[in-house]
matplotlib code that plots the C-alpha trace (Angstrom):
import matplotlib.pyplot as plt

x = [170.3, 168.5, 168.4, 165.2, 164.4, 162.6, 159.3, 159.7, 160.7, 163.8, 167.0, 168.1, 171.3, 172.4, 176.1, 176.9, 180.6, 180.3, 178.2, 180.8, 183.4, 181.4, 180.9, 184.6, 185.4, 182.9, 184.5, 188.1, 187.1, 185.9, 189.1, 192.0, 195.2, 193.8, 192.0, 193.7, 192.3, 191.2, 189.1, 187.7, 186.5, 185.1, 183.2, 181.7, 180.9, 182.7, 185.5, 188.9, 189.5, 186.6, 188.1, 191.4, 190.1, 188.1, 191.0, 193.5, 191.0, 190.7, 194.5, 195.1, 192.8, 194.4, 191.3, 193.1, 196.8, 198.6, 200.6, 203.6, 201.4, 199.4, 196.4, 194.5, 193.8, 191.9, 194.0, 194.8, 192.1, 189.5, 190.9, 191.0, 187.4, 186.5, 188.2, 186.5, 183.0, 183.5, 184.7, 181.7, 179.1, 176.8, 175.9, 172.8, 172.8]
y = [148.0, 145.6, 145.6, 145.3, 143.3, 145.1, 143.8, 145.2, 142.1, 142.2, 140.3, 138.5, 137.5, 141.1, 141.7, 145.5, 145.2, 142.9, 145.3, 148.0, 145.8, 145.6, 149.4, 149.8, 147.7, 149.6, 152.9, 151.7, 150.4, 153.9, 155.7, 156.2, 154.9, 153.7, 155.2, 156.3, 155.1, 158.4, 158.9, 155.3, 156.1, 159.4, 158.2, 155.1, 157.1, 154.6, 155.1, 154.9, 151.8, 150.1, 151.1, 149.9, 146.4, 146.0, 147.0, 144.7, 141.8, 142.6, 143.0, 139.6, 137.9, 140.0, 141.8, 145.0, 145.8, 148.8, 151.2, 153.2, 156.4, 154.6, 154.2, 151.0, 149.9, 146.7, 143.4, 140.5, 138.3, 140.5, 140.3, 136.6, 136.4, 138.9, 136.5, 133.3, 135.2, 136.3, 132.8, 131.2, 133.8, 132.7, 135.3, 135.4, 137.1]
z = [0.6, -1.7, -5.3, -7.1, -10.2, -13.1, -11.9, -8.5, -6.7, -4.3, -5.7, -2.4, -4.3, -5.1, -3.8, -3.7, -3.9, -6.9, -8.5, -7.8, -9.3, -12.6, -12.4, -11.8, -15.0, -17.1, -15.8, -16.6, -20.0, -20.8, -19.7, -21.9, -20.4, -17.1, -14.4, -11.0, -7.8, -6.5, -9.6, -9.3, -5.6, -6.7, -9.8, -8.1, -4.8, -2.6, 0.0, -1.0, 1.1, -0.7, -4.2, -3.2, -2.0, -5.1, -7.4, -5.6, -6.0, -9.8, -10.1, -8.5, -11.2, -14.0, -14.7, -14.2, -14.7, -13.3, -15.4, -14.5, -14.0, -11.3, -13.5, -13.8, -17.5, -18.2, -17.8, -20.0, -18.3, -19.9, -23.1, -22.9, -21.9, -24.7, -27.3, -26.0, -26.1, -29.7, -30.5, -29.1, -30.3, -33.0, -35.5, -37.8, -41.0]

ax = plt.figure().add_subplot(projection="3d")
ax.plot(x, y, z, "-o")
ax.set_aspect("equal")
plt.show()
């Protein structure tokens, strides 16, 4: 499936699983205490195996963590990225 730009053109660089990884991070960021794998798969309408593969990739990069209850909260790499983004942001008054 091709993703379209706002002007209707097809984005030939669209990668569906990367989009799902971004959606997964958004989902987890809005979930108190971490999101279980089953809920990730359900909320993103993806197979359990796809959710597992994306989650494992994000765990390896520390973009996600795993808690004792089996949920996946955001990981330390995202905190570090956020701090860097804030440090480099320019604010206008």
